[in-house]
C-alpha positions as CSV (number, residue, x, y, z in Angstrom):
1,M,-20.1,0.4,-7.3
2,D,-16.6,0.4,-6.4
3,D,-13.3,-1.5,-7.6
4,R,-13.7,-4.0,-4.8
5,A,-17.3,-4.8,-5.8
6,L,-16.1,-4.7,-9.3
7,L,-13.3,-7.1,-8.6
8,D,-15.6,-9.3,-7.3
9,G,-17.4,-9.7,-10.1
10,I,-14.3,-11.1,-12.0
11,R,-12.7,-13.4,-9.5
12,M,-14.5,-16.4,-10.7
13,I,-12.5,-15.4,-14.2
14,V,-9.1,-14.7,-12.7
15,G,-9.3,-16.8,-9.6
16,E,-9.8,-16.0,-5.8
17,K,-5.8,-17.0,-5.1
18,E,-4.8,-14.7,-7.9
19,T,-6.9,-11.8,-7.0
20,T,-6.6,-11.7,-3.2
21,D,-2.4,-10.1,-2.7
22,D,-0.8,-7.1,-3.7
23,C,1.1,-9.0,-5.9
24,S,0.6,-12.1,-8.2
25,V,3.0,-14.9,-7.0
26,L,5.0,-17.6,-9.2
27,A,7.3,-20.1,-7.9
28,V,11.0,-19.9,-9.3
29,G,13.1,-22.7,-7.4
30,D,13.0,-22.0,-3.9
31,R,11.9,-18.2,-4.6
32,F,9.1,-16.4,-5.5
33,L,8.7,-14.1,-8.3
34,V,6.1,-11.3,-7.4
35,M,4.8,-9.4,-10.0
36,T,2.2,-5.9,-9.6
37,T,0.9,-3.1,-11.9
38,D,-1.0,0.2,-11.2
39,M,-2.3,2.8,-13.6
40,L,-2.5,6.4,-12.6
41,H,-4.1,9.4,-14.2
42,E,-3.5,13.1,-13.7
43,M,-7.0,14.2,-12.8
44,T,-7.7,11.7,-10.6
45,D,-4.5,10.6,-8.9
46,F,-2.0,13.7,-9.2
47,P,-2.7,16.9,-7.1
48,A,-2.4,20.0,-8.7
49,G,0.9,21.5,-8.3
50,M,3.0,18.6,-8.5
51,T,6.4,18.8,-10.8
52,D,6.8,16.0,-13.5
53,H,9.7,14.6,-11.3
54,E,7.1,14.3,-8.4
55,I,4.9,12.6,-10.7
56,G,7.2,10.0,-11.7
57,W,8.5,9.3,-8.1
58,M,5.0,8.7,-7.2
59,A,3.8,6.1,-10.2
60,A,6.9,4.4,-9.5
61,A,6.5,4.3,-5.2
62,V,2.6,3.2,-5.5
63,T,3.9,-0.1,-7.6
64,L,7.0,-0.6,-5.3
65,S,5.1,-0.5,-2.4
66,D,3.0,-3.5,-3.5
67,I,6.5,-5.4,-3.8
68,A,7.4,-4.1,-0.2
69,S,4.0,-5.7,1.2
70,M,4.8,-9.4,0.3
71,G,8.3,-8.9,2.0
72,A,10.0,-9.0,-1.2
73,E,13.1,-7.0,-2.7
74,P,12.1,-5.0,-6.1
75,A,14.3,-5.9,-8.7
76,D,12.7,-4.0,-12.1
77,L,10.2,-1.5,-12.9
78,L,8.6,-0.9,-16.4
79,M,6.6,1.9,-17.2
80,A,3.9,3.0,-19.7
81,V,3.5,6.6,-20.0
82,G,0.5,8.2,-22.0
83,L,1.8,11.8,-22.5
84,D,-0.2,14.9,-23.3
85,R,2.9,16.9,-23.9
86,P,6.4,15.3,-25.2
87,E,8.2,17.3,-23.0
88,R,7.6,16.1,-19.8
89,L,8.7,12.8,-20.3
90,A,12.1,13.4,-19.0
91,G,11.2,14.7,-15.7
92,I,8.6,11.7,-15.3
93,T,11.6,9.4,-16.1
94,D,14.1,11.0,-14.1
95,G,11.5,10.8,-11.1
96,A,10.8,6.9,-11.7
97,A,14.5,6.4,-11.6
98,D,15.1,8.1,-8.7
99,C,12.6,6.4,-6.5
100,C,13.7,3.0,-7.9
101,R,17.1,3.5,-6.9
102,S,16.1,4.4,-3.2
103,V,14.9,1.2,-2.9
104,G,17.6,-0.9,-4.9
105,A,15.4,-1.5,-8.1
106,R,16.1,-0.7,-11.9
107,L,13.6,1.2,-14.2
108,A,14.1,-1.1,-17.0
109,G,12.1,0.3,-19.9
110,G,8.5,0.7,-20.7
111,D,6.4,2.2,-23.6
112,I,5.3,5.9,-24.6
113,D,2.2,7.0,-26.6
114,R,-0.2,9.9,-27.0
115,H,-3.0,10.7,-24.5
116,T,-5.0,13.3,-24.0
117,E,-4.7,12.9,-20.5
118,L,-1.3,12.2,-18.6
119,T,-1.9,8.4,-17.7
120,I,1.2,6.4,-16.3
121,V,1.0,2.5,-16.0
122,S,3.9,1.3,-13.8
123,T,5.0,-2.5,-13.6
124,A,7.0,-3.9,-10.9
125,I,8.7,-7.3,-10.3
126,G,10.7,-8.4,-7.1
127,F,11.7,-11.8,-5.4
128,V,11.3,-13.1,-2.0
129,A,12.8,-16.3,-0.5
130,G,10.0,-19.3,-0.3
131,D,9.9,-19.3,3.3
132,R,9.5,-15.5,3.7
133,I,6.8,-14.4,1.3
134,L,3.8,-12.6,3.3
135,R,0.3,-12.8,2.2
136,R,-3.2,-11.2,3.4
137,S,-4.1,-14.8,4.2
138,G,-1.8,-15.6,7.3
139,A,-3.2,-13.5,10.0
140,R,-3.8,-15.3,13.1
141,P,-6.2,-15.2,16.6
142,G,-3.8,-13.1,19.0
143,D,-1.5,-11.7,16.5
144,L,-0.9,-8.1,17.1
145,V,-1.6,-5.2,14.4
146,C,0.9,-2.9,13.6
147,V,1.5,-0.1,11.3
148,T,4.5,1.7,9.8
149,G,4.4,5.9,9.8
150,L,1.6,7.9,10.5
151,P,-1.6,6.9,8.6
152,G,-3.5,9.7,7.8
153,A,-0.7,12.0,6.8
154,A,-1.2,11.7,3.1
155,E,-4.7,12.9,3.2
156,A,-4.1,15.6,5.8
157,G,-1.3,16.8,3.0
158,L,-4.5,16.6,0.3
159,K,-6.8,18.4,2.5
160,G,-3.9,21.5,2.8
161,D,-1.8,20.7,5.6
162,P,1.5,21.8,4.4
163,R,3.3,19.7,7.0
164,F,2.4,16.8,5.2
165,W,2.5,17.6,1.3
166,K,5.6,15.2,0.9
167,N,3.8,12.6,2.7
168,L,1.2,12.9,-0.2
169,I,3.2,13.3,-3.4
170,T,6.6,11.4,-3.1
171,P,5.6,8.3,-0.5
172,I,8.6,6.4,0.7
173,P,8.1,2.5,-0.7
174,R,8.7,0.7,2.7
175,V,10.9,-2.3,1.2
176,R,13.3,-2.3,4.1
177,E,10.2,-2.4,6.8
178,G,8.8,-5.3,4.6
179,I,11.8,-7.5,4.4
180,A,12.3,-7.0,7.9
181,F,8.6,-7.8,9.0
182,A,8.9,-11.3,6.8
183,E,12.5,-12.0,8.5
184,G,10.9,-10.9,12.0
185,G,8.1,-13.4,11.7
186,A,5.1,-11.4,10.6
187,T,2.2,-13.5,9.6
188,A,0.3,-11.4,7.1
189,M,0.7,-7.9,5.8
190,M,-0.5,-5.5,3.1
191,D,0.2,-1.8,2.2
192,L,-2.1,0.9,3.3
193,S,-2.7,3.0,0.1
194,D,-6.6,2.5,0.7
195,G,-6.7,3.3,4.2
196,I,-6.7,1.2,7.4
197,V,-10.2,0.0,7.5
198,L,-10.6,-1.0,4.0
199,S,-7.0,-2.7,4.3
200,L,-8.7,-4.6,7.7
201,Y,-11.4,-5.7,5.5
202,D,-9.2,-7.2,3.1
203,L,-6.9,-8.8,5.6
204,S,-10.4,-10.2,7.2
205,R,-11.6,-11.7,4.0
206,A,-8.0,-13.2,3.1
207,S,-7.5,-14.7,6.5
208,G,-10.8,-15.5,7.9
209,V,-10.3,-13.4,11.0
210,G,-11.5,-10.2,12.7
211,F,-9.7,-7.3,13.8
212,S,-10.2,-5.2,17.5
213,L,-8.4,-2.0,17.4
214,D,-7.6,0.5,20.4
215,P,-8.1,4.0,19.8
216,A,-5.9,4.8,22.5
217,L,-3.0,3.5,20.7
218,F,-3.6,5.1,17.4
219,P,-0.5,8.0,16.4
220,R,-2.7,10.7,15.1
221,I,-1.9,13.9,13.3
222,P,-0.4,16.5,15.9
223,G,-2.7,19.3,16.5
224,M,-5.6,17.7,14.8
225,P,-8.6,17.3,17.3
226,D,-11.0,14.5,17.4
227,P,-12.7,13.0,16.1
228,E,-11.3,14.2,12.5
229,A,-7.8,13.0,13.9
230,T,-9.5,9.7,14.4
231,D,-11.3,9.5,11.4
232,L,-8.0,10.6,9.1
233,F,-6.2,7.9,11.0
234,L,-9.0,4.8,10.2
235,Y,-10.1,6.1,6.9
236,G,-7.3,8.4,5.1
237,G,-5.9,6.9,1.6
238,G,-2.7,7.5,0.2
239,D,0.1,6.7,3.0
240,F,1.7,3.7,0.9
241,E,2.7,2.3,4.9
242,L,2.5,-1.2,5.8
243,I,0.1,-2.9,8.1
244,A,1.1,-5.9,9.5
245,T,-0.1,-9.0,12.0
246,I,3.0,-10.5,14.1
247,P,2.9,-13.0,17.1
248,E,2.9,-10.8,20.5
249,D,6.4,-12.6,21.1
250,R,8.1,-11.5,17.8
251,F,7.1,-7.9,18.4
252,P,9.0,-5.1,18.0
253,I,10.9,-6.1,14.9
254,P,14.4,-5.1,15.0
255,G,15.1,-1.9,13.2
256,V,11.3,-1.0,12.1
257,D,9.4,1.8,13.9
258,A,6.0,0.2,14.0
259,T,2.8,1.0,16.3
260,V,0.8,-1.7,17.8
261,I,-3.2,-0.4,17.0
262,G,-4.9,-3.8,18.1
263,V,-5.2,-7.5,18.0
264,V,-6.4,-10.2,16.1
265,T,-9.6,-11.8,16.6
266,T,-11.7,-15.0,15.8
267,E,-14.9,-13.3,15.1
268,M,-15.0,-11.7,11.7
269,A,-15.7,-8.3,12.6
270,I,-13.8,-5.1,12.2
271,L,-13.9,-3.1,15.6
272,S,-12.5,0.2,17.0
273,G,-13.0,0.8,20.6
274,G,-15.3,-1.9,20.7
275,H,-17.8,-0.7,17.9
276,P,-17.9,-2.0,14.3
277,V,-16.2,0.5,11.9
278,P,-17.7,0.7,8.2
279,P,-16.1,-0.3,5.1
280,R,-14.9,3.0,4.2
281,G,-11.7,4.6,2.9
282,Y,-10.2,5.6,-0.9
283,A,-12.0,3.5,-3.6
284,H,-12.6,4.3,-7.5
285,R,-16.3,4.4,-7.7
286,W,-18.6,3.9,-10.6
287,E,-22.1,5.6,-10.3
């Protein structure tokens, strides 16, 4: 069983709407307050060789990425740190604070306790105008599908390509791009932490649409031969880029470096080059 299957088992408790987007949403006047939380463990989530500063940055970035995916502006981040060694706290806190400052957010506190394995829970809030929020449920047939950055780069770094080590350990939350997508007329969006294909399955479920991708359009890892490069692009996790749908007449978005990789379709199928692709990517699994 993976985390998506596990989530399906509790949707009836929490609610379908509450378990669909990257963030929970609360109306506050003419704005929405968006909230999200993530848990990271050293053995599972922090590759060997990372400094404590890099660990703090990553822990903040993965959560701020969810705020970005809603088209929102981040405000505060709280961090609960289960420490295996107390001397690590200063470096982790400094890294998280640097990441927050890079996107105009504030590291606003948290909690500390003792753990046998370093464990960090980061919780972020942000705000977005009521007519600018981007959910997973707005994609429409005929929209373009586009991505930021170079999906697959983080996993290439994990596999040992030194060119992309920083993509893996210090991801950049795409807050500026998320806001620009929202202001530019995008219809749906989420982040790419679990890979393109799994993200498209999530968008398909939320929007009731399908997707047809054109491999000729994929930005691939330079110097990597196919089919490895295409597989990494489609299924690699850990990039924290954005995938968005947008009407053709609204693309490109000014100031956003994004690549069109396909179109939204009526039939609820995920195709690449006309062939179905399996729901594969990064997922937590229980045997």
